[in-house]
N, C-alpha and C positions, 0 to 999 in steps of 0.2 A: 099607255107606251107604243110608238113607234116601233111596228117590226121592223125593219129596213135603216139600213144609215147612208146616208148623202155624203158623198166622201166628195169632197172639193181640192184639189191642185191649186196652190198658189205656185207659182216653181221663181219669180224673177221676184217683182219689188220691186223699189228704187232706191232702196237702201244699200243693196251689196255691192262692193266695185270691183268688175270681174277679174283682175291683175290681184284682187288679194281672196276670194274664191271661184279658182280659177272653174270647176264644176259649172258654173251658173249659167242659165238657156237663155244669152241676150241674142243673139238672132234670130229670125226668123225659120231659120231649118232647124235652128236647136232646139228652138222653142216647140218645134213642130216634129221632132225627134221625140222630146220626155211628152206634148198631147200622149201621143200614141203608143208611149208606153205604158204611162200612166194610165189612160184606159183603159189598157189589155187590162189591168192589175185589180181595178173596181174601179176607178173616179170616174165621178158623172159630172164633173164644172168644173171646167178652169177656169181663175182666176185672172185675170193678162192689166202686167205692166210691157210695156216696148220699151227697147234703149233704142239712140242713132249707129249708128256706124262710129263711133270712138265711144260705146255702150254705153253711153250716159240718157239718162231716162228722160223720154219726152215723149209728148203728145197730139205729135204729128198728123193731122187727119189724114192723111195718106196712109200712111205706116201702119194708122189701126180698120183704114180701111182695108186695106191689103190684110193685114194680122188676123182678122173675123175671115175673111173671102178663105183665105187659105187654110185657116182651122175645122172651115163650114167641108172644105173638100175633102181634106184628108181623114178628117176623125166625124163624131157623130157628140160630141163631148158641146155640154155645153157651152156658150160664149161668153162667157162675163168680162166686161171689160171695165178698169178702176177710173172710177168719176175722184180719186183720192189724188194719181200721180205722183207728184215730187210735192214736197210743203211749199215748193218757192213757186206748182204755177200754178199763173192766172185762173181767176173764176172763170172767164170767157173760154178756156180753152178745155177746163175739166167741165165747160156745161156743154162745150161741143162736142166731149164723148160718147156725146149720147145717139149725133149724127152718122157713125157711123155702122149704125143702124145693130147693135148688138143683141144677142135672144136677152141678156140683161148684163146691170151697174150697177155696180155699188152705190149707194146714196148712203154716209154718213153723218147721224145726227144729232152733232156738235162739235165745237172746235173742244182741242184737246193738249194738253203738254207732251210736245213727243221728243221725247230724248229731251238733250240742249233746243230744241227748236216751237214752236205752236203748228197744229196743222188744225188750221182755223178754218169754219163752216159756220157763215153767220145767219140766221133763219133766215131771210128775206133768200140768200143761193140757194136751202134744202127745198123750200118752197118752188124754187125757182125748175131744181131741179126735175123735184117729186111731181111736180106735173109735166114735165115734158119730157119725161119717160112714159106716163101719162096719154101724149097725145101722139107718140109714137113709138107706141107697143114692147119698149121694153123694161120688160121685167124688173122691179129691184132687188140689190137683196139690201139689208136696212146696219150699215156700221154701226157697230156701239162699244164705246170705249168706255162709259163711262156710265155710270145707272139711272144717274140723270135724264142720257139723252133718250131711254128705254118715256121715259114720262114728254120731253118732246118728241116722238113717232105718236103716243097718244093723238097730242095734241091733232099735229099737224095729217091724220087719219079723220082725226073728227072732221075738223074742218076745207079738209083738198078733199078727201075722201079716198080710197081704198086703188090701189096701184093697179096698174092693169092687171087680167090675170083674174084679178080679186082677192087670191090670198097673200100675203103675209109671212114674209120668210127676215130671219133679224139675224147676224152674226158678232157671236160677244170677241171682241176680237181682245185681250187678256195678255197679261202681262207687259204690255209698254211700260216703258218707265213715263210714270205720269198718269198714265190712264187706270185703272182697276188695276188688281192684285189676280194672276192668276191662277187662285185656290178653289177648295171644291165648297167653301162658306159662300164665297163670291159672287160661283157663276148658280150656288143653288138662290141665294137672296135676289139676285137677278131674273131665274127664274119663274120664282110668285109673282115678280111684277109684271110678266107676261099676263097675268088674271088680265090686265085692265084693257087688253091688246082684243082684235077680233079672236071671237073662241073661232078654233082652229091654226092660231100663228103657229109657224117652228122655230126656232131656230137651232146653228150652229155654234162652234166657239174654235177659237182658235187659239194656240198658247203659245205666245212669241220668250225664243230662246227657252231658259230652263221651266219654262211651267210645264209647256208641251204637252209633255205624259200625262202630269196630275192630269190637265182641265181635258187632254182627252181622253180617259177613264171616270172623273165627275163626267161628261154632257153625257156618253153612251152608259150611264147609273141610272142619268134620269132623262133618257126618251131622245136626248138630242141627238144633234149629226157633227159631221169633222170636216175643218180644216187645216189641210198639212200643206204642207211644201219648204220652198228653200227662201220663201221671202222673208216668211216668218223664223226659220231656225235656218243654222249653217253647219247647226254641231248634233250630231250625232245621238252620241253619250261621250261625258265628261274627258274631253280629251282627242275623241275621236270628231273629224270633220266629218261633213253629211257628202255622201261618194254622191248622190244623184238626188233628185225627184223620185226617180221610185221607189227608193230607200225609204221614203219617209208614206210615201205612199203602201206599200208592199207589210209597213209598220201600220198602220192605220188598217187596212184592209182586214191583218190578224184579229187587231182587237176588236173589230167591231166581230166577227167571227166567232170570238171566246164569247162575248155578250151574246152570242145565237143571236144576234142583229146583222143579217149580211150585207154588204153592201148593194145600195138599188143599182139598175140598170140606169143607162143614160134615156127609157121609155118612162120608165116609175119614175126617176126625178121628173121629168117635161108634167108631166103629171098632176106629182107634190106641188109643184112648183108653179104651175099655172105658166110654162112656157108653151 
């Protein structure tokens, strides 16, 4: 069992509207303040979506580069850009995310129903993204929305080789309407399938909405790591909106400490992930 806990904060996402969730960090200044606050509490990785001047999701290359640079100058966090963007973003824009030179980027391992939409990830696109990250020295986090995505990852690594840095890290995204449920039984089944991946593969788990707490507790008990943030839930408890990403990170840190698996420092996280 891993003795420390990697805590990733996903502060913004592409789904929630600023008008409906006023606490959502959408400007660069808001994102930088959130990053500093969450790092001080124990987060080691920041999973980044960006917004335009109207707070709409964007993959604008100039904004991505500016965001990566500003986060590096202001924090020691591992900067992980989302290559998923919004479900409507074209493949070419999603592939170009790695050109902004983040430390890490997400790589979703298959298509999945996403609420009323479809999050499309064709095999050729996945291969292209994986190999581009190898060439550019970007460490992937493989996003798993369905158990079959783990089989796709096994196929990808077997045919195209290990990621940059040599370490395989996956994130189980659980509780998305259309994806795998955010339950302990599902997480256990997913963890068992990691046996087919390279030795030493690690995992984080993300519980969407009401599955946030069950997934956190299950992941900690299984030796996994945590991703939390307002991308994944905007409700702290029933009838109680999230006030800030700090609130979610603080809860994750408290759970990790109760499990006697305190948060990894950014230096320890870099060693673990091969960044």
